[in-house]
N, C-alpha and C positions, 0 to 999 in steps of 0.2 A: 504494500500500500504506500503511496507517495507520502512523504513526511511533511510536517508543518514547515520545515526549512525549505523543502522543494517549492511549496506554494508561496512562501515568503519571497523566494528568489523570483518566481514568476510575477509576483506583485510589483517588485522593484523594476523588473524589465518592462512591465506594462506601464508603470509610471514614467519611465524614460521615454517609451514610445509616445505616450500621450503628451509629453513635454515637447517632443520633436514635431508632432503633428499640430496643425492649427487647433486651438482650443475652441470649445463651444462658444458660438457667437462671434468669433473673430473672423474678420474678412479674409477670404482666400484670394491670394494674388496669382495671376496667370502671366506667363506659363507656369504650371505647377508640375514639379517633379515628384514622382512617388514610386516606391519599389513594391511590386506585387508579390504574391506568395510563390511565384516561380523564380524569384530573384531577379526579375527583369526591371530595369529602370525605365519607367514610362513617363512621357511628357504629355501633359494635357494643356493644350494651347488656349482653350477658352472654356467657359462653363458648359457642363454637359446638360443638354436638353433632350437628347434621345438615347434610349438604352435598348440593347438587344441581349437579354439574358438567355443563354442557350442550354441551360440544364435546370433541374428542379431546385438545387441549392441557390442558384443565382436568382431564380424567380421568387423564391421564398424571401431573399434579402430585399429585393426591390419592393415586395409587398409589405414586409415588416417595417421598412423605412418609409412607407407611405409615398413611394415614388412611382406607382403604377402609371400615373399620368404621363411619365416620361417614356414608358415602354412602347416601342413601335413594332415589335415582333418578338415571338417566343419560339422555343422548339415544339415540335408537334405533340410530344408526350404530355404536355401540361393540361390539355383539354380533358384527359382521361383521369386526372388525379383529383379525388374528392377533397383533399386538403388545400386545393388551390381556389382562390376566390373567383367569382364569375367574371370579374373585370379582366383577369389574366387569360381566362379561357376564351374570351372574345377576340383576343389579339391575333393578327396575321401570323402564320407559322412559316418557318424557314427550313423545314425538314427535321430529321432526327437529330437529337443532341450530339450523338457521336459521329454523325455524317451530315453536317449542315449543307445547304445549297448556297454556295458562296456567291453565285451570280444573283440569286434572289436577295441575299443580304445587301449586295451592292445596289440593286435596284431600289430596295426599300430605303437605303441610305441617301439616295440621290435627292438633291433639292435643285430643281431645274436641270442645268447641264453639268453640275458638279456635286461633290460630296463635301458639305461644310463640316469642319472638324469639331462639331458639337455632339458627336455620336460615340457611344462607348459600347463595346461588346464584352460581356462578362462570361468567362468559362472557367474550367479547372486549370490548375497549375502544372499538371504532369507533362514534362518535356518529352517523355517516351511514348505518349499516346497521341493519336492524330487529333483528338479533341482538346489537347493541352494548349495553353496560351501561345507558346512559341510556334507550333505547327499551324495553328489557326491564323496567327498574325502573318505568317509567311504566305498562307493561301490567299490572304486578303491584300497582300503587299501591292499588287498591281493596281488596285482600286484607289489607294491612297486615302488618307484622312480618317480611316476608321481605327480608333484606338482599341486595343485588345488588352484586357487584364485577366489574370488567373488567380482565383481564390478558392481554397479548399472548403471553408465554411462548414466543417464538421469536427474539427479537432479541438478539444477543450483547452489545449495549451496555446492556441493561436486565434481562437474565436474573437477575443476582445480586440486584438490588433486589426484583424481583417474587417470587423464591423466598423471600427473607428475610421479606417481608411475609406471604406465605401460610403460612410456617412458624409465624408468630405467630398468625395467624387460626385455624389448625387445631390449635394447641398441639402443633406438631411442630418445635420450633426445632432440636433436635439433628439430626433427619433433614435439615432444610433446610441446616444447616451442613455436614453430610457431603456432600450433593449439590453445594453450592457449591464445596467443596474439590475434589471430583472434576472438576467442570465447568471450573473455573479451571485445574486442572492440565493438561488437554488444550488449553484456550485458549492457555495459555502455550507449550505444545509446538508448536502450529501456528504461533504467532507466531515462535518461534525457527527453525522449519524453513524459513520463507519469507523471513526477514530478508535484505535485501541483494539480492534477486532482482528482475529487471525484470518488472513486471506484464504478463502477456499480455492482449491484447484479447479479451473474452469476449462471446459472444451466447448468452443462455439463452431457450429456447422452452418455454413452460409449457402442458402439457395441451392440446396441439393436437388437437382433435377434428374434423379435416378442414377446418380453416380454409383459405381460399384464400391464395395467395401474396401477396395484397394486404392481408391483415389477420391476420398471424401474432401470436399472443399472446406477450408478453414481459414483462420486469420493468423498471419505471422507478425513478427516484431516490426514495428514501424507503420503498420496500417492504422487508419483512423479508428477502426473497431477495436484493434488491440489496445490502443491508448485509452479508449473508453472503458474497456473492461478493467484496465489497470486503475484508472481514476475511480471507478466504482468499487474498488477494493478486492478485485479478483486476481488470482495468480494464473495467468493463461498457460496451459500446458505446452503451447507452441512458442514459448518465450525464447528458445534457442534457435528458432528457424528464421533466418534473415528474410526469406521471400515473403512478400506481403500477403499473397494469396496462395498458400501452399496446398497441395493435395496430400492427405495423410491416410495411412492404413488404419482400419478399425482395430485390428489386432494391436497396433502400437498405442492407440487411444486407451485400450483396456489395460495395457501395462502402466500407463500414466495414472490410472485410477482416479479420474476427476470426481470432485465432490458435486459439481453442477454441470449439466449438459444443456446447452441452449441451441435450438434449431431456429434460425432466422428464415422466415418465409415471406415472399413478396405478395403484395396486394395493391391494386390501384385505388382501393377504397380505404376508409379509416377503419382498420380492423376487419373483423368478420362478423357475420350474423350469428346471434346466439342460437343455441339448439332448442328443439330439434331442427336442423337445417343441413343443407349440403356442406356449408362451411364447417359446422361442428363435426360432421362425419369426416371431412378431410383432415381436420386438426387431430382428431383421435387416431386416424390412420397413420399420420406422420409420426406421432408420438409412439404408437404401438410398434411401428417398424423399428424404431431405435431400441425399444425395450426387448424386442425379440431377436436382436442380433446375437451372434455367437459370443458367449462369454459375458453378455451384458448383465446377467443376474449377479455377477460377482463384483460389479463396478459400484463404487460408493454412491454415486449419483442415483443409480437405479434402486439401490437398497433403501435410500432415504426418500425416494419419490421426488427427487429434484431434477427431473427431466422436463424441460419447458419448450413450448413452441411459441414464438413471438413474432409480431408483425415487424418487418424490417424497415418500413418506411420512416419511422421516427428515429433511426440511428444515423441518418445522413442529413446534412443541412442544418438550418437554425433550430430545428426541433430535436437535435441530437442530445440536448440536455434531458429531454424526455426519455430517450433511449438509455442514457446513463442512469437515470433514476430507476428504470425497469431493471437494468442489470443489478444495481445495488439491492433492489427489493428481492430479486431472485437469489442473490448471494446471501443476503441477510433478511429473511422474511419478517423478523420481529422488529426491525427498525421502524421508527416513526417517520414514514415517508409515503406520500400518496402520488404515484406517477400519473394516475388518471387526472387528478386535479391540476397537475403541472401542464398536462397536455391540453386540458380545457382552457387554461389561461393562455397558453401559446396560441391556440386556435382563435381565441377572442382577439388577440393582437393581429391575427391574420384576417379578421372579419369573416371567419368561418364558424358556423355553429357546430358544436360537438354533438355527434349523433349518439343518443342514448341507446342502450341495448346492444352494444357491439363488444366483441372480444378482441383485446389487444395482446393478452397473455393467457396461454392455456397450459395446464389448468390454472385458473385464477387463484391467486393467494387469498 
């Protein structure tokens, strides 16, 4: 579990970052130089009036910061996501988030016969992925004047810095400050709830689409999900695996004898329909498949009944604090923490009504 000293260091770093960035209410001068999460120095020559967020995390941040009025296009997947407000769903689309239509982006960016440099495209920072900031910037290079930034927006250790920077870029510093205060309030509450507890060994299986027992998808050191399990007080059994998305053998998992097993499942809705329903049948089937694996009965998590299926949507993006709270509750069921209430508050910030009667964690604690 991260120590108080660790978080004190993060707090000092955050203070330094906030001292470097323009403070709340201070006028921002242009051209503005800023380093994104890909380590790219980006120059903004004039205030941003148009935004194209091309993934869910980016769409969440413009919504949270009340900058939807600046959005001129989004990736095609946003229309399917129930946690997205209707204003985002109505926007023109530029193709899939991981394979956008650059010609369409350029056409949307045009004002008359040229592209005015008041437009910002927000994507992920990964340099080794085609949807990362550097590859996207190169793909748009010939069109000129479309600024690209990459932000992860899911890691607890960098969330404050990223939101502060985007608050400046979008001229929404007050909204950024409000979100950071809310986010840090729950970050501190989670830290307080797990302080002094012995970290359980945790195995997380991610979006298993029928992978065989010799190649189960998990999370390795350095991934956002790994950092979230660590922040929530778990000891991930893949801590010595450098690869961020490793494939592991079930036999190896049993030798690690995890105390908690978590299966992340995808859904375009907010959780699943409560039973009896097709959703509840699916959840039971996913959990029972894990329980019936060879040697499972000898694993600590199975013996203690701590095998969970959870909606993966709240582990990425601005709602990742909700995912961290669910991790903490799975690791320490007796702590005074209500992940559902945190999610309700988050959705209120997003102007989305929380749907009652849904399952986000199965079996529910």
